[in-house]
Steps between C-alpha positions, in 0.01 A plus 500: 500500500646840417570755758254764370207251524614407852520866599159564347344207690668622825360856448153358429510288813608797707215711353239236566633456846475877564145518371391197714666653812325828455176323433533291822585821698190679358285204595627475844447887548142468362431212731630679797291804412189290477551361841493858635172611333201538705220246439223722609383256756650303795584150384525361855257208548416487133433159353455436126451172327397361167233228486486269192281204567547216263238510226458126513368509857347849474349566160489873406118503474402329828711388794763768456230773564392309801855484633551875445169588672596270799838655537350856474254422774763348724732803447220750554405340838857501626552788756874502446454611136445884495490540131500268198511515116426214274666503157518151361717451197391305194725240335627763267633710795243784456299609801139375483196543723349186635125479455394422852174657607 
């Protein structure tokens, strides 16, 4: 391999390493900044979870709605729960509203 090709590859490697190092530094700085941003609420005692019952046992047209209704009733009766929000996700990941009267 000739010396000019070797020098060119070394320069390209150095340039790529520099770009990656700067990108990593900016990523770390952005992450540190995000940790300092106020959420607008106190997350202490906050519990979140995602519920995805298997469709074989809970078909979307029947038993799943009964399951959601039962869970809502139990959560609403709990004195330890001050506030609640129900946002089930569909299989596609988009938020949907369960049809539970």
